[in-house]
Structure formats: C-alpha cells, structure tokens
C-alpha positions as MATLAB code, in Angstrom:
seq = 'MDLDNYKQLWNKEEVSEIPEISLEKQKEIHTPLEKIRRNMRLEFWSSTILLLFVLGVIWTLPLAYKFKLYIFILVFSMTMITMFFYNRFFKLYKEIANLNLKTLESLKDLLFQFELNKQYYISFYLCFVPFLVCEMILMVEFTPKYQYVPHWVFTGIFVGSVLVALITLYLLGKVFFEYFYGKHIKRIKSLVNELSE';
ca = [
      -6.203   67.161    4.468;
      -7.534   63.697    4.944;
      -8.194   60.854    2.562;
     -11.787   61.947    1.791;
     -10.606   65.354    0.635;
      -8.057   63.731   -1.685;
     -10.772   61.525   -3.152;
     -13.007   64.535   -3.769;
     -10.191   66.445   -5.452;
      -9.387   63.408   -7.591;
     -13.004   63.042   -8.689;
     -13.307   66.754   -9.532;
     -10.268   66.572  -11.762;
     -11.359   66.327  -15.366;
      -9.292   63.889  -17.342;
      -9.284   64.920  -20.950;
      -9.145   62.199  -23.534;
      -6.168   61.931  -25.820;
      -7.173   63.555  -29.080;
      -7.418   61.098  -31.921;
      -6.197   61.720  -35.431;
      -8.804   61.711  -38.163;
      -8.938   58.793  -40.603;
      -8.028   61.101  -43.490;
      -4.832   62.267  -41.732;
      -3.991   58.661  -40.816;
      -4.110   57.760  -44.513;
      -1.948   60.788  -45.326;
       0.664   59.640  -42.822;
       0.410   56.015  -43.954;
       1.695   56.793  -47.491;
       5.178   58.107  -46.509;
       5.472   55.341  -43.914;
       4.882   52.715  -46.592;
       7.492   54.375  -48.811;
       9.971   54.281  -45.925;
       9.263   50.583  -45.359;
       9.659   49.840  -49.077;
      13.012   51.673  -49.128;
      14.138   49.749  -46.039;
      13.350   46.442  -47.761;
      15.135   47.573  -50.934;
      18.214   48.654  -49.023;
      18.359   45.441  -47.001;
      18.115   43.134  -50.019;
      20.502   45.168  -52.170;
      23.077   45.159  -49.326;
      22.689   41.406  -48.897;
      23.156   40.720  -52.612;
      26.139   43.090  -52.795;
      27.777   41.416  -49.810;
      27.341   37.935  -51.278;
      28.725   39.164  -54.592;
      31.810   40.690  -52.922;
      32.474   37.515  -50.930;
      32.135   35.434  -54.105;
      34.504   37.680  -56.073;
      37.100   37.662  -53.295;
      37.001   33.889  -53.054;
      37.296   33.296  -56.807;
      40.025   35.847  -57.646;
      43.532   34.396  -58.071;
      45.127   36.348  -55.211;
      47.795   35.392  -52.697;
      46.320   33.182  -49.990;
      47.255   35.544  -47.118;
      45.844   38.573  -48.927;
      42.617   36.726  -49.738;
      42.306   35.537  -46.132;
      42.850   39.046  -44.706;
      40.304   40.591  -47.054;
      37.829   37.810  -46.366;
      38.175   38.355  -42.595;
      37.697   42.108  -43.053;
      34.569   41.589  -45.145;
      33.277   39.068  -42.609;
      33.844   41.620  -39.799;
      32.036   44.243  -41.855;
      29.190   41.762  -42.228;
      28.942   41.395  -38.437;
      28.692   45.172  -38.032;
      26.151   45.352  -40.834;
      24.068   42.683  -39.096;
      24.128   44.702  -35.855;
      22.899   47.838  -37.597;
      20.306   45.977  -39.628;
      19.004   44.483  -36.384;
      18.309   48.054  -35.176;
      16.907   48.904  -38.575;
      14.586   45.887  -38.500;
      13.170   46.933  -35.114;
      12.116   50.261  -36.628;
      10.720   48.412  -39.653;
       8.509   46.301  -37.350;
       7.470   49.358  -35.309;
       6.295   51.126  -38.449;
       4.180   48.090  -39.364;
       2.580   47.912  -35.914;
       2.215   51.649  -35.445;
      -0.951   53.037  -33.954;
      -1.671   56.167  -35.991;
      -4.590   57.239  -33.821;
      -2.725   59.495  -31.393;
      -0.386   62.392  -31.870;
       1.931   61.081  -29.157;
       2.578   57.871  -31.091;
       3.563   59.952  -34.136;
       5.895   62.101  -32.056;
       7.476   58.943  -30.696;
       7.906   57.676  -34.257;
       9.660   60.915  -35.250;
      12.014   60.434  -32.312;
      12.717   56.871  -33.538;
      13.478   58.237  -37.013;
      15.917   60.761  -35.570;
      17.624   58.035  -33.567;
      17.865   55.804  -36.643;
      19.327   58.671  -38.642;
      22.203   58.741  -36.155;
      22.528   54.944  -36.457;
      22.548   55.250  -40.222;
      25.387   57.788  -40.323;
      27.284   55.822  -37.654;
      26.910   52.738  -39.830;
      28.747   54.429  -42.680;
      31.437   55.825  -40.377;
      32.075   52.345  -38.938;
      33.564   51.379  -42.278;
      36.465   53.825  -41.971;
      38.687   51.446  -39.909;
      37.980   48.680  -42.407;
      38.904   50.982  -45.247;
      42.156   51.870  -43.479;
      42.928   48.161  -42.988;
      42.213   47.478  -46.646;
      44.498   50.342  -47.642;
      47.258   48.945  -45.420;
      46.837   45.539  -47.053;
      46.984   47.069  -50.517;
      50.184   48.920  -49.629;
      51.805   45.888  -48.029;
      50.976   43.570  -50.922;
      51.892   46.068  -53.675;
      55.675   46.298  -54.057;
      55.754   49.657  -55.879;
      54.703   51.546  -52.709;
      57.800   50.375  -50.853;
      60.030   52.687  -52.926;
      57.985   55.871  -52.371;
      59.570   58.453  -49.979;
      58.108   58.332  -46.467;
      56.733   61.880  -46.468;
      54.934   61.286  -49.797;
      53.555   57.978  -48.579;
      52.380   59.548  -45.284;
      50.708   62.430  -47.096;
      48.910   60.142  -49.535;
      47.839   57.707  -46.815;
      46.567   60.340  -44.337;
      44.917   62.297  -47.148;
      43.176   59.165  -48.399;
      41.873   58.365  -44.914;
      40.533   61.914  -44.454;
      38.883   61.904  -47.879;
      37.367   58.480  -47.136;
      36.037   59.663  -43.762;
      34.411   62.771  -45.217;
      33.075   60.840  -48.215;
      31.512   58.115  -46.065;
      29.928   60.701  -43.741;
      28.460   62.643  -46.658;
      27.394   59.441  -48.390;
      25.508   58.368  -45.267;
      23.746   61.732  -45.049;
      22.894   61.820  -48.758;
      21.572   58.248  -48.813;
      19.495   58.862  -45.687;
      18.004   62.023  -47.176;
      17.300   60.323  -50.484;
      15.709   57.161  -49.085;
      14.079   58.431  -45.901;
      14.577   62.155  -45.251;
      11.944   63.484  -47.637;
       9.324   61.090  -46.246;
      10.226   61.940  -42.654;
       9.900   65.661  -43.477;
       6.430   64.981  -44.839;
       5.450   63.167  -41.640;
       6.952   66.023  -39.572;
       4.888   68.602  -41.442;
       1.739   66.531  -40.871;
       2.548   66.225  -37.158;
       3.145   69.976  -36.940;
      -0.158   70.554  -38.716;
      -1.947   68.291  -36.257;
      -0.249   69.935  -33.262;
      -1.665   73.363  -34.120;
];
C-alpha cells in the first residue's frame, strides 16, 4: 500500500466524539465533590490546630529537658511527614477544583485519584507507628517503675502494645477515610457506573 491508500483509509475512519455528560449529571457529581473538598479543608485545619496545641503543651510542661527535647524532635519529625502527605492531599484538592466534569474519562481518572489517595491516607496513619514506638521507649526509659518489671512481662506488654497500636492506627485510617470521603466517593462511583451504561 502506498501513501495515498493510507490517506484514504484515514479519511474513511469515523472519529466519534467523546460523549459529554449532561449538565444535570454534572451538578449531581458536583455536590459530593464539594463535600469532599469541605472535609479536606476541615481535616487540614483541625490537624494544624492540633499540632500547634501539642507543640505548645510539650514546650510548657515541666518535664526533664532531655525528655522534652526528644518528644519535641519526634513531633517535629511527625510534622514533616504530615506535610509530605498533605502536599499530596492538596494536589487532589486542587484537581477537584479544576476538574472538567464534561467527560466520563475525566471522572474515571478522578476515581483513580481517589483510590490512590485512599492508599496515601492509610499509609499516613501507619507512618505514625515508628513514632509511637519511639514515644513508648521514651516513656519506659524515663519512668523508673518499668525498670523493675520482669523482662518477659515487659516484652509481652511492649510487643502487645505495638501490635495493638498498629492495628488501631490502620483501622482508624480506614474508618476516618470512609467517614470523611468514602460515602461521597461511592456516590460518584455509582453516578459514573450509571453514565457508563
């Protein structure tokens, strides 16, 4: 085949337009998106206020200087991790604001972004496990009564506490995500499925 035949085949090919979503469905999708954005703002500001409060309490409590310094460094490290995750979170927040609701593909891409952010969200909570372990170590080291507990009892309590903390943080992340975002994402998913039919 030569170039002319390719041109003819190309011209015969019918390019279908991307189906647009009706204005009514766009409004239906817009409502849960606005609720998600509102919850994102609420979570960001409440986390910021809580963090400032914790830093203030740590600094004002009459604790041993070393203990206060260690806790302050841990909280500062937690703040750095929180800033990393909120950076990812903020990108999604901006994407929702600039979202083009006219095509089904853009909505499917948004659902993929929500799924990705769900994984970030749960990872965010799990990142606090090492900090919790460090805080537990500090509590044990700066509390004299734990030094007289038998080793096997201490090991059991410590390992058990870490496991309970890990499971609790994982479940907490899932529950918070479902409460703040999951129900709205399910609504968007059902609308996308409805539009795909």
